[in-house]
C-alpha positions in Angstrom: 0.9 -20.0 -23.1 1.0 -17.1 -20.3 1.4 -13.6 -21.5 5.0 -13.5 -20.7 5.8 -16.7 -22.9 4.7 -14.8 -25.8 6.8 -11.8 -25.5 9.2 -11.6 -28.5 12.7 -12.7 -28.1 14.1 -9.6 -29.8 12.0 -7.3 -26.9 14.6 -6.7 -24.1 13.1 -8.0 -20.9 14.4 -7.0 -16.9 16.9 -9.3 -15.1 16.0 -9.7 -11.3 18.6 -7.5 -9.5 21.2 -9.1 -7.2 20.6 -8.6 -3.9 23.6 -5.7 -3.3 22.4 -3.6 -6.4 19.8 -1.1 -7.7 17.7 -2.4 -10.7 16.9 1.4 -12.1 13.9 0.3 -14.2 12.0 -1.4 -11.4 12.7 1.7 -9.0 11.0 4.6 -11.9 7.9 2.1 -12.0 7.5 1.5 -8.5 7.4 5.3 -7.9 4.6 5.1 -10.7 3.3 2.7 -8.6 3.5 4.8 -5.4 1.2 7.2 -7.2 -1.4 4.4 -7.7 -0.8 3.6 -3.8 -1.5 7.3 -3.0 -4.6 7.5 -4.6 -5.9 4.5 -3.6 -5.0 5.6 -0.1 -7.0 8.9 -0.9 -10.3 7.5 -1.7 -10.5 5.3 0.9 -10.4 7.7 3.4 -11.9 10.6 1.6 -15.5 9.5 2.2 -14.5 10.4 6.2 -15.3 13.9 5.7 -18.2 13.6 3.3 -20.2 11.5 5.8 -23.3 13.7 6.0 -23.4 14.1 2.1 -23.0 10.3 1.4 -26.0 9.7 4.4 -28.0 12.3 2.2 -27.5 11.3 -1.3 -28.2 7.4 -0.4 -30.1 7.8 2.7 -28.4 5.4 4.9 -28.3 5.1 8.5 -25.0 4.9 10.6 -24.6 1.4 10.4 -25.5 1.8 6.6 -22.6 4.2 6.0 -20.0 2.3 7.7 -21.5 -0.9 5.9 -21.3 1.0 2.5 -17.5 2.2 3.1 -16.6 -1.0 4.0 -17.5 -2.7 1.4 -14.1 -1.8 0.1 -12.4 -4.0 2.2 -13.9 -7.0 1.2 -12.8 -7.2 -2.5 -9.7 -5.6 -1.4 -8.8 -8.5 0.8 -9.7 -11.1 -1.8 -8.1 -9.8 -4.4 -4.9 -9.4 -2.3 -4.5 -12.9 -3.2 -5.4 -12.7 -6.8 -2.7 -10.1 -6.6 -0.2 -11.8 -5.5 -0.8 -15.1 -7.1 -0.5 -13.0 -10.4 2.8 -11.0 -9.8 4.3 -14.2 -9.1 2.6 -15.7 -12.4 2.8 -13.1 -14.7 4.9 -10.3 -13.1 4.5 -6.6 -13.2 4.0 -5.5 -16.4 0.5 -6.3 -17.5 -1.1 -7.2 -13.8 -0.6 -3.9 -11.5 -2.1 -1.7 -14.3 -5.3 -3.8 -14.4 -5.6 -3.4 -10.9 -5.1 0.5 -11.4 -7.8 0.2 -14.1 -10.3 -1.4 -12.1 -9.4 1.4 -9.5 -10.5 4.0 -11.8 -13.5 2.5 -13.3 -14.6 2.0 -9.7 -14.1 5.6 -8.4 -16.4 7.1 -10.9 -19.2 4.9 -10.2 -19.0 5.9 -6.9 -19.2 9.4 -7.9 -22.3 8.9 -10.2 -24.7 9.0 -7.2 -26.8 6.2 -7.6 -26.9 3.6 -5.0 -26.1 0.6 -6.9 -23.9 1.9 -8.7 -22.1 3.0 -5.4 -22.0 0.0 -4.1 -20.5 -1.4 -7.2 -17.8 1.2 -7.4 -16.4 0.6 -3.7 -16.3 -3.1 -4.5 -14.4 -2.2 -7.5 -12.2 0.6 -5.7 -11.2 -2.4 -3.2 -10.6 -5.1 -6.1 -8.3 -2.3 -8.1 -6.6 -1.1 -4.8 -5.6 -4.3 -3.8 -2.8 -4.5 -6.1 -1.0 -1.3 -5.1 0.7 -2.2 -2.3 1.5 -5.6 -3.2 2.9 -4.1 -6.7 4.7 -1.7 -5.1 6.6 -4.1 -2.6 7.1 -6.5 -5.3 8.8 -3.5 -7.4 10.6 -2.7 -4.5 11.8 -6.3 -3.9 13.2 -6.2 -7.8 14.4 -2.9 -7.4 16.3 -2.2 -4.3 19.1 -4.3 -2.4 17.9 -5.9 0.2 19.3 -4.7 3.1 17.2 -1.4 1.8 14.1 -3.5 2.0 12.0 -2.6 5.1 13.1 0.9 4.5 11.7 0.7 0.9 8.3 -1.1 2.2 8.0 1.8 5.0 8.7 4.5 2.5 6.2 2.9 0.3 3.2 2.7 3.0 4.5 6.6 4.4 3.4 7.7 0.4 0.2 5.6 1.0 -0.6 7.6 4.1 0.0 10.6 2.8 -2.6 9.7 0.1 -4.9 9.0 3.4 -3.8 12.1 5.1 -4.6 14.2 2.0 -8.0 12.5 1.6 -9.1 14.2 4.5 -7.4 17.7 4.7 -7.1 18.3 1.1 -10.5 17.2 0.2 -12.3 18.7 3.0 -11.7 22.6 2.3 -12.6 21.8 -1.5 -16.3 20.5 -0.6 -16.7 23.0 2.5 -15.9 26.3 0.4 -17.8 24.7 -2.8 -15.0 24.5 -5.6 -16.3 20.8 -5.9 -19.2 18.8 -5.1 -18.5 15.2 -3.8 -19.3 14.0 -7.0 -17.1 15.9 -8.7 -14.1 14.9 -6.1 -14.8 11.3 -7.6 -15.2 11.8 -11.1 -11.8 14.1 -11.3 -9.9 11.3 -9.3 -10.9 9.0 -11.5 -9.5 10.7 -14.5 -6.4 11.4 -12.8 -5.8 7.5 -11.7 -6.9 6.4 -15.9 -3.8 8.8 -16.0 -1.7 6.8 -13.5 -2.8 3.6 -15.3 -1.2 4.6 -18.6 1.8 6.0 -17.2 2.6 2.6 -15.0 2.2 0.4 -17.7 4.5 2.7 -20.1 6.9 2.5 -17.0 7.2 -1.2 -16.0 10.0 -2.9 -17.3 9.0 -6.9 -19.0 10.3 -9.2 -17.2 12.4 -12.5 -18.1 9.6 -15.2 -18.4 12.1 -17.8 -16.9 10.9 -15.6 -13.3 7.9 -17.1 -13.3 6.3 -20.5 -13.3 5.1 -22.0 -16.8 2.4 -24.0 -15.1 -1.3 -23.9 -15.8 -3.0 -20.7 -14.8 -5.1 -23.3 -12.3 -2.2 -23.6 -10.4 -1.2 -19.8 -10.3 -2.4 -20.1 -6.7 0.2 -22.9 -5.8 2.9 -20.5 -4.0 0.1 -19.7 -1.4 0.1 -23.2 0.0 3.8 -23.1 0.7 2.8 -19.5 1.9 -0.2 -20.6 4.3 1.5 -23.8 5.1 3.8 -21.5 7.4 2.6 -20.7 10.8 4.7 -17.9 10.9 2.3 -16.0 8.1 -0.6 -16.1 10.0 1.1 -14.6 12.8 2.5 -12.0 10.6 -0.7 -11.3 9.0 -3.1 -11.4 12.4 -0.5 -8.9 14.1 -0.6 -6.7 11.4 -4.3 -6.6 10.7 -5.1 -5.7 14.8 -2.4 -3.2 14.2 -4.6 -1.6 11.2 -7.5 -1.4 12.7 -7.5 2.1 14.8 -6.6 3.4 11.2 -8.4 1.7 8.6 -12.0 1.8 10.7 -11.7 4.2 13.9 -9.7 7.0 12.1 -10.4 6.9 8.4 -14.3 6.2 8.8 -15.2 7.8 12.5 -12.2 9.9 13.6 -14.0 13.0 12.0 -17.4 12.1 13.3 -15.7 11.3 16.9 -14.2 14.5 17.2 -17.1 16.0 15.9 -19.9 14.9 17.8 -17.9 13.7 20.6 -15.4 16.5 21.5 -17.7 19.0 19.5 -15.0 20.7 17.4 -15.7 22.4 14.5 -15.8 20.4 11.2 -12.3 21.8 9.8 -10.7 21.4 12.7 -11.7 18.0 13.3 -10.3 17.1 9.5 -7.3 18.5 10.3 -7.1 16.7 13.7 -8.1 13.5 12.1 -5.8 13.9 9.0 -2.5 13.6 11.8 -3.1 9.8 11.9 -2.4 9.4 8.5 0.0 12.2 8.5 2.0 10.1 11.8 2.2 6.8 9.4 3.9 9.0 6.8 6.7 9.7 9.7 6.4 5.9 11.4 5.9 3.6 8.6 9.6 4.9 7.2 11.3 5.8 10.2 10.7 2.6 12.1 11.4 0.5 9.1 14.7 2.5 8.9 15.9 1.8 12.5 14.6 -1.9 12.0 17.0 -2.3 8.9 19.4 -0.4 11.0 19.5 -2.5 14.3 19.0 -5.6 12.3 16.1 -6.6 14.5 12.5 -6.5 14.1 10.2 -7.1 17.1 12.0 -4.9 19.5 10.8 -1.9 17.1 7.4 -3.5 16.5 6.9 -3.9 20.1 7.8 -0.2 20.8 5.5 1.0 17.9 2.6 -1.0 20.0 3.4 0.9 22.9 3.0 4.1 21.1 -0.5 3.4 20.0 -1.7 1.8 22.9 -0.8 5.1 24.9 -2.1 7.6 22.6 -5.3 5.2 22.0 -6.1 5.4 25.8 -5.2 9.0 25.6 -7.7 10.0 22.7 -10.7 7.8 24.1 -10.5 8.4 28.0 -9.1 11.6 29.0 -10.5 15.2 28.6 -10.6 16.5 25.0 -7.8 19.5 25.6 -5.2 17.4 28.2 -2.7 17.2 25.4 -1.9 20.0 22.3 -4.7 19.5 19.5 -2.6 17.6 17.1 -0.1 15.3 19.2 -2.3 12.1 19.8 -3.5 11.5 16.2 0.3 12.1 15.3 1.6 9.8 18.2 -1.1 7.3 17.0 0.5 7.3 13.3 4.0 7.2 14.0 3.1 4.2 16.3 1.1 2.6 13.6 3.9 2.6 11.3 4.9 -0.6 13.2 2.1 -2.5 11.1 4.3 -2.7 8.4 7.2 -4.7 9.8 5.2 -7.7 9.8 5.4 -7.1 6.0 8.8 -7.4 5.8 8.9 -10.1 8.2 6.6 -12.3 6.5 8.5 -12.3 3.3 12.0 -13.1 5.5 10.2 -16.6 6.9 9.2 -17.6 3.4 11.0 -18.7 0.1 12.3 -16.0 -2.4 9.8 -17.4 -5.0 6.8 -16.8 -3.1 7.5 -12.8 -2.2 4.4 -11.5 -4.5 2.1 -14.6 -2.7 3.4 -13.9 1.0 2.3 -10.0 0.5 -0.5 -11.3 -1.0 -1.5 -13.3 2.2 -1.1 -11.0 4.4 -3.1 -8.2 2.7 -5.7 -10.9 2.6 -5.6 -11.5 6.2 -5.5 -7.6 7.4 -8.3 -6.3 5.4 -10.6 -9.1 5.9 -10.1 -7.9 9.4 -10.8 -4.7 8.4 -13.8 -5.8 6.3 -15.6 -7.3 9.1 -14.6 -4.6 11.4 -15.9 -1.9 9.6 -19.8 -3.1 9.7 -19.3 -4.5 13.1 -18.0 -1.4 14.7 -20.5 0.6 13.0 -23.2 -1.6 15.0 -21.6 -2.0 18.0 -22.0 2.2 18.0 -25.5 2.1 17.1 -26.4 -0.1 19.5 -24.6 2.2 22.0 -26.2 5.2 20.9 -29.6 3.5 21.5 -31.4 5.9 19.0 -29.4 8.9 20.9 -26.4 11.2 19.8 -23.0 9.6 19.2 -21.7 11.1 22.6 -18.0 11.0 23.7 -19.0 8.2 26.1 -20.4 6.4 23.0 -17.2 6.4 21.2 -14.9 5.7 24.4 -17.0 2.4 24.8 -16.9 1.6 21.2 -13.2 2.1 20.9 -12.2 -0.1 23.5 -12.1 -2.4 20.9 -9.4 -0.6 19.3 -7.4 -0.9 22.7 -8.1 -4.8 23.0 -6.9 -4.9 19.0 -3.4 -3.7 19.9 -3.2 -5.6 23.1 -4.0 -8.8 21.4 -1.7 -7.8 18.9 1.5 -7.6 20.9 0.8 -11.3 22.2 0.7 -12.7 19.0 4.1 -10.6 18.3 5.6 -12.5 21.1 5.6 -15.9 19.1 6.5 -14.4 15.9 10.4 -15.5 14.8 13.0 -12.4 15.0 14.3 -12.1 11.2 16.4 -9.3 11.4 19.7 -9.5 9.7 21.3 -8.6 13.0 19.7 -11.6 14.8 22.3 -14.6 15.3 19.2 -17.0 15.3 18.0 -15.9 11.4 18.1 -18.8 9.2 20.1 -19.0 6.5 18.7 -18.4 2.9 
């Protein structure tokens, strides 16, 4: 018997909302899930402003730091599959808080300053964080009318990137001015995450057991057969995953180092400039989602975001440091990167309604498997290019060509995506 089947019939359960109506209970739960998503992005990006401290504490090389931080993406990608299947099988009431709890424990372990605990903690962070975006999209799907879905998903990513930005610009001054140590940052963040866990559990409504499969637990991954037998699912995942790389690896791991060692900018200014990329997501993700919903088209907005990313990335890597105003290029890159969320709407629209959680889990898996391999891979490339010397502008420019290639390949793959916007006459009927 599943968890939801054991709910007493006297207890109220939430019914799924009609396509044209809001479901307030799920919207409230979605709000608390946004706090979860904010926190996981903050702890994902915060290590970029404490690379020297981590290097000293754990005795790591350039490749070692990248590998340690990249552990996050291995479990994030794997548990994205588990999160999607769990939501389709049991709903949100118990599934999402479990993810928050894993994240909280992982955050605390990372801050204890012991190498093996840091490794395990980073793995737990990724495992728990995998439930954040998948859970938020699941709750948004149940709480918002279909016509606002891309906007809600864009706003969700907006809040996540606010966390990513805060993990850089808010954390760096705390460390620089010795308000807290890097270990205390992780301990306090873990405690806050536990509070979010309790609040989210209390706010999330119970669901009607009829919404979920009554088959055995071993068949909870069956929805993935539907998602992964659809070639469009792979195109969505690969296109989005390539667009994420300039942010997840380029900025959130190496952005500050590039600005400090490549452009020779002081620490505080480097942090402020690097934080412009996730701040750009705060603007771009909901804005591009809204434009896509308003137009009723997905692909034109997706290609526009790619073009903006390409221009900004090329300018950052290959033009002199003071060619543009200090914060403009990072902001442009972040705004354009918001287009990476459009395939998240598309994968749900090219698959049946009863596999929405698994569809989001599948695209998250593909996206962050790519980040998991790219993080140490990019660190290895930089280490080879530096050849025992410093990380110069030339080294970063050569290594950064990987990001340029990722955007171009993503655009080629997107040519084969089916247009799913409601304004497109060829959109298949549900």
